[in-house]
C-alpha positions as CSV (number, residue, x, y, z in Angstrom):
1,M,34.8,127.7,121.8
2,S,31.3,128.9,121.8
3,V,30.7,132.4,123.2
4,T,28.2,132.7,126.1
5,F,26.2,135.7,127.3
6,N,23.8,135.0,130.2
7,L,21.4,137.8,131.1
8,I,21.3,136.9,134.7
9,D,25.0,137.7,135.4
10,E,26.3,139.7,132.4
11,K,26.3,143.5,132.7
12,W,23.8,144.6,130.0
13,I,21.0,146.6,131.7
14,P,21.9,150.3,131.9
15,V,20.8,151.8,135.3
16,L,21.0,155.0,137.2
17,Y,21.5,154.7,140.9
18,Q,20.0,157.0,143.4
19,G,23.4,158.6,144.1
20,G,23.9,159.5,140.4
21,T,26.1,156.6,139.5
22,V,25.5,155.0,136.1
23,D,26.3,151.3,135.6
24,R,25.3,148.2,133.7
25,V,23.9,145.2,135.7
26,G,22.4,141.8,135.1
27,I,18.9,140.7,135.9
28,L,19.7,139.5,139.4
29,K,21.7,142.6,140.4
30,A,19.0,144.9,139.0
31,L,16.3,143.2,141.2
32,E,18.6,143.0,144.3
33,D,19.5,146.7,144.0
34,A,16.0,147.8,142.9
35,N,15.6,150.1,145.9
36,R,18.9,151.7,145.2
37,I,18.3,152.1,141.5
38,R,16.4,155.2,140.4
39,Q,15.6,154.1,136.9
40,I,16.6,152.2,133.8
41,A,19.0,154.4,132.0
42,A,18.7,153.3,128.4
43,S,18.7,156.3,126.0
44,N,15.7,155.0,123.9
45,P,12.3,155.0,125.7
46,M,11.4,151.8,123.8
47,D,14.3,150.0,125.6
48,R,13.5,151.4,129.0
49,I,9.9,150.3,129.0
50,A,10.8,146.9,127.4
51,I,13.3,146.3,130.2
52,L,10.8,147.4,132.9
53,R,8.1,145.1,131.5
54,F,10.6,142.2,131.3
55,L,11.7,142.7,134.9
56,L,8.0,142.8,135.9
57,A,7.5,139.5,134.1
58,V,10.5,138.1,136.1
59,L,8.9,139.3,139.3
60,Y,5.6,137.6,138.5
61,W,7.4,134.4,137.4
62,C,9.5,134.1,140.5
63,K,7.1,135.2,143.2
64,G,3.6,134.9,141.6
65,N,0.8,137.2,142.6
66,P,1.5,139.8,145.4
67,D,0.5,138.9,148.9
68,S,-2.2,140.8,150.7
69,H,0.4,142.6,152.8
70,P,2.0,145.5,151.0
71,V,5.8,145.4,150.6
72,S,8.3,148.2,149.8
73,S,11.3,146.1,148.7
74,L,12.2,143.0,146.6
75,P,13.9,140.5,148.9
76,A,16.8,138.6,147.1
77,E,15.3,135.2,148.2
78,W,12.3,135.8,145.9
79,F,14.5,135.3,142.9
80,A,16.1,132.0,143.7
81,K,14.2,130.5,140.8
82,L,16.5,132.4,138.4
83,S,19.5,130.1,139.2
84,D,17.3,127.0,138.6
85,Y,16.5,128.2,135.1
86,K,19.8,130.0,134.3
87,G,20.1,128.2,130.9
88,C,16.9,129.9,129.7
89,F,18.6,133.3,129.8
90,N,21.6,132.6,127.4
91,I,21.3,134.7,124.3
92,L,24.4,133.0,122.7
93,G,26.0,129.6,122.8
94,N,24.8,126.1,122.3
95,G,21.4,124.8,123.5
96,E,18.3,126.7,124.4
97,R,18.4,130.5,124.1
98,F,16.5,133.4,125.5
99,Y,13.7,134.7,123.2
100,Q,15.0,132.6,120.3
101,Y,13.7,129.5,118.4
102,M,15.9,126.4,118.2
103,D,13.8,125.1,115.3
104,Y,15.1,127.5,112.7
105,A,15.6,125.9,109.3
106,D,18.8,125.7,107.3
107,H,17.1,127.5,104.4
108,D,16.1,130.4,106.6
109,K,17.9,133.4,105.2
110,K,20.2,135.2,107.6
111,L,19.6,138.9,107.8
112,S,21.3,141.8,109.4
113,A,21.2,141.7,113.2
114,N,20.2,145.4,113.0
115,Y,16.6,144.3,112.3
116,L,16.4,144.1,116.1
117,V,16.8,147.9,116.4
118,Q,14.2,149.9,114.6
119,E,16.2,153.1,114.4
120,V,19.1,151.5,112.5
121,P,18.5,151.2,108.7
122,T,18.7,147.8,107.1
123,G,18.6,146.5,103.5
124,T,18.0,149.3,101.1
125,N,16.4,151.6,103.7
126,C,18.0,155.0,103.9
127,S,18.4,157.2,107.0
128,H,19.9,160.6,107.0
129,F,23.0,160.9,109.2
130,R,22.7,157.1,110.0
131,H,24.3,154.5,107.8
132,S,24.7,150.8,108.2
133,M,26.0,148.0,106.0
134,D,24.4,144.6,106.4
135,G,26.8,141.9,107.4
136,I,29.5,144.3,108.2
137,D,28.0,146.5,110.9
138,G,26.2,144.9,113.9
139,L,25.2,145.0,117.5
140,C,27.0,144.1,120.7
141,P,25.4,141.3,122.8
142,A,23.9,143.7,125.3
143,C,22.0,145.6,122.5
144,C,21.0,142.3,121.0
145,A,19.3,141.5,124.4
146,M,17.5,144.8,124.4
147,G,16.4,144.4,120.8
148,L,15.0,141.0,121.7
149,L,13.0,142.6,124.5
150,R,11.5,145.1,122.1
151,L,9.9,142.3,120.0
152,P,6.8,141.6,122.3
153,L,6.0,145.3,122.5
154,F,7.0,147.0,119.3
155,A,7.2,144.3,116.5
156,T,5.1,145.4,113.6
157,S,3.5,143.5,110.8
158,G,6.3,142.5,108.4
159,G,4.4,140.7,105.6
160,R,3.2,137.1,105.1
161,G,3.8,135.0,108.2
162,K,5.3,137.9,110.1
163,P,2.6,139.1,112.5
164,P,3.0,142.0,114.9
165,G,3.2,141.6,118.7
166,V,0.4,140.5,120.8
167,N,-1.0,144.0,120.9
168,A,-1.1,144.2,117.0
169,K,-0.1,147.7,115.9
170,P,2.1,149.0,118.7
171,P,-0.1,151.1,121.1
172,I,0.9,153.7,123.7
173,Y,2.0,152.0,126.8
174,V,1.5,153.8,130.1
175,I,3.2,152.7,133.3
176,P,3.2,154.3,136.8
177,I,6.7,155.5,137.8
178,G,7.9,155.5,141.4
179,A,11.0,157.0,143.1
180,S,13.0,153.8,142.6
181,L,13.0,150.7,140.3
182,A,11.5,148.7,143.1
183,E,8.6,151.1,143.6
184,T,8.0,151.2,139.9
185,L,7.8,147.4,139.6
186,L,5.6,147.2,142.7
187,L,3.1,149.7,141.3
188,S,2.4,147.4,138.4
189,W,2.6,144.2,140.4
190,V,-1.1,143.4,141.0
191,K,-3.1,140.3,141.3
192,T,-4.1,138.4,138.1
193,D,-6.3,135.4,137.7
194,L,-4.4,133.9,134.8
195,L,-0.6,134.0,135.2
196,G,0.6,131.4,132.7
197,K,4.2,130.8,131.7
198,P,6.7,133.2,130.0
199,F,8.2,132.6,126.6
200,W,11.6,131.7,128.0
201,E,10.1,128.8,129.9
202,Q,7.6,127.7,127.3
203,P,8.6,129.0,123.8
204,S,5.7,128.8,121.4
205,G,4.9,130.5,118.2
206,Q,1.2,130.1,118.7
207,L,-0.9,132.4,120.9
208,L,-3.8,130.8,122.8
209,K,-7.3,132.1,122.5
210,L,-7.2,133.1,126.2
211,V,-3.7,134.7,126.6
212,P,-2.2,134.4,130.2
213,L,-0.4,137.5,131.6
214,L,3.1,136.1,131.3
215,A,2.6,134.8,127.8
216,G,1.2,138.2,126.7
217,L,4.1,140.1,128.3
218,T,6.8,137.9,126.7
219,W,5.4,136.5,123.4
220,V,8.0,136.8,120.5
221,P,6.5,137.1,117.0
222,R,9.7,136.2,115.1
223,R,11.9,133.2,114.8
224,V,15.2,134.7,115.8
225,W,18.6,133.0,116.1
226,L,21.7,135.2,116.6
227,D,25.0,134.4,115.0
228,E,27.9,134.4,117.4
229,P,29.9,137.7,117.8
230,S,32.8,137.8,115.4
231,E,35.9,139.7,114.7
232,P,36.9,142.4,113.8
233,R,35.9,144.4,116.8
234,A,33.9,147.5,115.9
235,A,31.5,150.1,117.3
236,C,28.1,148.8,118.1
237,N,25.5,150.3,115.8
238,S,23.2,151.0,118.7
239,C,25.2,152.0,121.8
240,G,28.6,152.7,120.1
241,R,30.6,150.5,122.5
242,W,33.7,148.8,120.9
243,D,33.1,145.0,121.0
244,R,32.9,141.9,118.9
245,L,29.5,142.3,117.2
246,V,26.7,140.1,116.2
247,R,26.4,140.9,112.5
248,L,23.8,138.4,111.2
249,S,20.8,136.5,112.6
250,V,17.8,134.5,111.5
251,F,14.8,136.8,111.6
252,A,12.1,134.6,110.1
253,P,8.3,134.3,110.0
254,I,6.4,132.2,112.5
255,G,3.1,132.0,110.6
256,S,-0.2,133.7,110.8
257,Q,-1.8,134.3,114.2
258,K,-5.2,135.3,112.9
259,I,-8.4,134.0,114.5
260,A,-10.6,131.9,112.2
261,E,-13.8,133.7,111.1
262,N,-16.1,131.3,113.0
263,E,-14.1,131.6,116.3
264,Q,-14.2,134.2,119.0
265,D,-11.6,136.9,119.2
266,R,-8.5,136.3,121.2
267,V,-8.9,137.4,124.9
268,W,-6.0,139.6,126.0
269,R,-6.0,142.9,128.0
270,D,-2.6,144.4,128.3
271,P,-2.1,145.9,131.8
272,H,-0.2,148.9,130.4
273,V,-2.3,149.8,127.3
274,I,-4.8,152.6,127.7
275,H,-8.0,153.0,125.6
276,N,-10.2,155.8,124.4
277,T,-13.9,156.2,125.1
278,S,-14.7,153.7,122.3
279,D,-12.5,151.1,124.1
280,Q,-9.9,151.3,121.3
281,P,-6.2,151.4,122.1
282,L,-4.5,154.7,121.8
283,Y,-1.6,155.0,119.3
284,A,1.2,157.5,118.9
285,A,0.4,160.2,116.4
286,N,2.0,160.2,112.9
287,A,4.2,163.3,113.1
288,L,5.0,163.2,109.4
289,A,1.3,163.6,108.5
290,A,1.2,166.9,110.3
291,P,4.0,168.8,112.1
292,D,1.9,169.2,115.3
293,A,0.1,165.9,115.2
294,A,1.6,164.8,118.4
295,A,1.2,168.1,120.2
296,G,-2.0,167.2,122.1
297,Q,-1.2,163.5,122.9
298,W,-0.8,164.2,126.6
299,T,-4.5,165.1,126.9
300,R,-5.5,161.8,125.3
301,I,-3.2,159.8,127.5
302,I,-4.6,161.4,130.7
303,C,-8.2,160.8,129.7
304,G,-7.3,157.2,128.9
305,I,-5.9,156.3,132.3
306,P,-8.5,154.3,134.3
307,R,-9.4,155.8,137.6
308,E,-8.2,152.7,139.6
309,Q,-4.7,153.2,138.1
310,R,-4.3,156.7,139.2
311,T,-1.6,157.0,141.9
312,D,0.4,159.6,143.8
313,H,3.1,159.1,141.2
314,R,3.9,160.0,137.6
315,A,2.4,158.3,134.6
316,W,5.0,157.5,131.9
317,G,3.7,157.0,128.4
318,V,5.7,155.5,125.6
319,G,4.5,155.1,122.0
320,F,6.0,154.0,118.7
321,A,4.6,155.8,115.7
322,T,4.3,153.7,112.5
323,V,2.6,154.1,109.1
324,Q,1.4,151.4,106.8
325,N,2.0,148.9,109.6
326,D,5.7,148.3,109.1
327,K,7.3,151.7,108.4
328,Y,9.0,153.1,111.5
329,L,8.8,156.8,112.3
330,E,9.7,157.7,115.8
331,A,9.4,156.8,119.5
332,M,7.7,159.3,121.8
333,E,7.4,159.6,125.6
334,Y,5.5,161.7,128.1
335,L,5.9,162.0,131.8
336,I,2.7,163.2,133.5
337,P,2.2,163.8,137.2
338,L,-1.0,162.3,138.7
339,S,-2.6,162.2,142.1
340,R,-5.0,160.1,144.0
341,S,-6.7,163.4,145.1
342,I,-8.1,163.6,141.5
343,D,-11.5,162.2,142.3
344,E,-12.6,163.0,138.7
345,I,-10.6,163.9,135.7
346,E,-12.2,166.8,133.9
347,P,-12.7,165.3,130.4
348,V,-14.9,168.2,129.3
349,T,-12.2,170.8,130.3
350,I,-9.4,168.7,128.7
351,E,-11.4,168.2,125.5
352,Q,-12.2,171.9,125.4
353,W,-8.4,172.7,125.7
354,S,-7.7,170.3,122.8
355,K,-10.4,171.8,120.6
356,E,-9.4,175.4,121.4
357,T,-5.7,174.8,120.6
358,K,-6.6,173.2,117.3
359,K,-8.7,176.3,116.3
360,I,-5.9,178.8,116.8
361,A,-4.8,178.6,113.1
362,S,-8.3,179.3,111.8
363,K,-8.8,182.2,114.2
364,C,-5.7,183.8,112.9
365,R,-7.1,184.2,109.4
366,P,-8.3,187.7,108.5
367,Q,-12.1,188.2,108.7
368,G,-13.8,187.4,105.5
369,S,-11.2,184.8,104.5
370,P,-12.4,181.5,105.9
371,S,-10.9,179.4,103.2
372,S,-7.7,177.5,104.1
373,R,-6.5,177.9,100.5
374,K,-5.7,181.5,101.3
375,H,-3.0,182.5,103.8
376,V,-1.5,179.0,103.7
377,E,1.4,180.2,105.7
378,I,-0.7,180.4,108.9
379,E,-1.1,176.7,109.7
380,P,2.6,175.8,109.3
381,A,3.5,178.7,111.6
382,I,1.1,177.6,114.3
383,A,2.1,174.0,113.9
384,A,5.7,175.0,114.6
385,I,4.9,176.4,118.1
386,R,2.2,173.9,119.3
387,P,4.6,171.0,120.2
388,H,6.8,173.4,122.2
389,V,3.9,175.0,124.1
390,E,2.0,171.8,124.7
391,G,5.2,170.3,126.0
392,K,5.4,173.1,128.6
393,V,1.7,172.9,129.5
394,S,1.8,169.1,130.0
395,T,4.5,169.5,132.7
396,N,1.8,171.1,134.9
397,A,-0.8,168.5,134.1
398,G,-1.2,167.7,137.8
399,E,-2.3,171.3,138.6
400,L,-4.6,171.3,135.7
401,L,-6.3,168.0,136.7
402,I,-6.9,169.0,140.3
403,G,-8.4,172.3,139.2
404,E,-6.1,174.6,141.0
405,D,-7.1,178.3,140.8
406,G,-5.7,179.9,137.6
407,A,-4.1,176.6,136.4
408,W,-5.8,176.7,133.0
409,Q,-5.2,180.4,132.7
410,K,-1.4,179.8,133.2
411,A,-1.7,177.2,130.4
412,V,-3.4,179.8,128.2
413,A,-0.6,182.3,129.0
414,E,2.0,179.9,127.6
415,Y,0.7,180.6,124.2
416,G,1.0,184.4,124.6
417,P,4.8,185.0,123.9
418,M,4.8,182.5,121.0
419,M,1.7,184.1,119.4
420,Q,3.4,187.5,119.5
421,V,6.3,186.0,117.6
422,I,3.9,184.4,115.1
423,A,2.1,187.8,114.8
424,G,5.3,189.5,113.8
425,S,6.1,186.8,111.3
426,L,2.6,186.7,109.6
427,S,2.2,190.5,109.6
428,P,5.7,192.1,109.4
429,G,4.6,195.5,107.9
430,F,4.3,198.9,109.7
431,T,1.1,200.2,108.2
432,T,-1.9,200.8,110.4
433,A,-3.6,197.6,109.0
434,A,-0.4,195.5,109.6
435,L,-0.1,196.7,113.2
436,Q,-3.8,196.0,113.8
437,R,-3.5,192.5,112.3
438,R,-0.4,191.8,114.5
439,R,-2.5,192.8,117.6
440,D,-5.3,190.6,116.4
441,I,-3.1,187.5,115.9
442,A,-1.2,188.1,119.2
443,G,-4.6,188.1,121.0
444,V,-5.6,184.7,119.6
445,L,-5.4,182.4,122.6
446,P,-7.3,179.3,123.8
447,R,-10.5,180.2,125.7
448,M,-10.7,178.3,129.0
449,P,-13.0,178.8,132.1
450,Q,-11.5,180.5,135.1
451,K,-12.5,177.9,137.7
452,A,-14.2,175.1,135.9
453,R,-13.8,172.7,138.8
454,S,-14.9,175.0,141.5
455,N,-18.0,176.0,139.6
456,R,-18.8,172.4,139.0
457,K,-18.6,171.6,142.8
458,E,-20.9,174.5,143.6
459,E,-23.4,173.3,141.0
460,D,-23.3,169.8,142.6
461,K,-24.3,171.3,145.9
C-alpha cells in the first residue's frame, strides 16, 4: 500500500503559538490559526522564510489580490480552494505530487534525499560533527516537505542543466515581521499586476520571459521525485525525529534557463529581495573569506530597504552564503526594528559607521608602522570582536535610524570594553611604552557625530 503525506492535513509545519505552545500543523490549520500563531518555529531560518513565502503564495492563490479595505485576520472561507486541489499537495503516493516532476526518466540516477537539506553532507562531502551515509540515513516526510520549499529560494547552480532558483545566486531576503503569523503574511500581501499560477497547479521546468508573481515564488529548479519512506525506522537527519525515512530520491537536471543573447533579459522582481545603490541584489557575506565579513551586514540591509516598505514592525533578513556558486557555507539572519517615523534613513551616517569600524585595525598599529605586514596579530584580534559588537549595536538600529540623542555614541561605547581587552592582549607588558600603547589601543573607537540628524534638520531650516 502506497504511503501518503498531504501537506494540507498532515502535521509538518512547526509553529509557536502566542501562549508559548509549540506544535506542528498542516497548511489549513496554520492559516486558520494565523492570528493565534506567533511565528514559524523551524530551527533553521532558511526553513522559516521558505514556509512563510509558501504560505504567502497560498494566500495569493486562494484569495488573489487584497481588497481596498484593510483586514486583520485570515477568514477560513478564503481557503476553500485548498480542498478542491488537495491532490496537488501530496508529497508521496501515486499520481501528481507537490513540487515534484512526474516525467522523471528511468535512467535518472537516484541520489540521497539529503540533497534537499544543505547542512547535511552528501556524497563525499565531509562535515565536522555531522555525518551521513547515502542510502542509509534520510529525512522524515515533514523535513522532505521543508526541503522542497527551500528549492525556489536557495537552490544554487549545480552544474550542467542544474540552474539556480529564479533569483540566481541566493540573495538576502528581507520580510516585515508582525506580532502574529497573520500580521506577517498581511504585511507582504500587496497588489500585483501579474499574479500567474503557482508551480503546484502548473508544474513547468521553463521560466517565462515575464515571470508572474506566483510562478516566481514557487518555481522549482530540479526534477525531484521522492522514494517512499522505508524501514527500518531511524532518526531523521534534519530534525532527529524517529520515523520511517525517505532515503533516496531523483534529484535531476531540468535543463538550461539562460536567455538567448539576442533576447531581452527575464523580467522578475522578487518582492523580498533588497538591492544596493547600483540596483544589484545584496548577498550574504562569505564568513570564511574573513572572520568579520558578516559583521556589518545589518547596515547594508537597512540601506537596501525601500522607503515604501518601511513599517512600524521589524525587518527580518535571511541570507545563505555560498562560494563558487554551489558550495554551501552558512545561513544568516538579522532582526532589525524599523519605524514609519523614519522619514529618511541616514545613509551618510550609516556608511560612516561602516567605514569607521573597518578602520579600527589600521588605527591600532603603532605610529610609523603603516604596513599590514607588520603586527599581523592586530587584524585577527579586531575581527574576533566585531561580529559580537555589531550584533549588539544592530539590536538598537531603530534608535540609530531615528537619530535619538546619543544613539550613535551608545553604539561607539559598545566597542569600549572590547577594545580594552584587545589592548591588554596586543600589549601585555608593564613597561612605560607598553602601558602607553595599551591606552592608545583602548582609545581607538569609531568617530561618529553627536547629533547628525538634529544638525541636518537645523541646516534644512
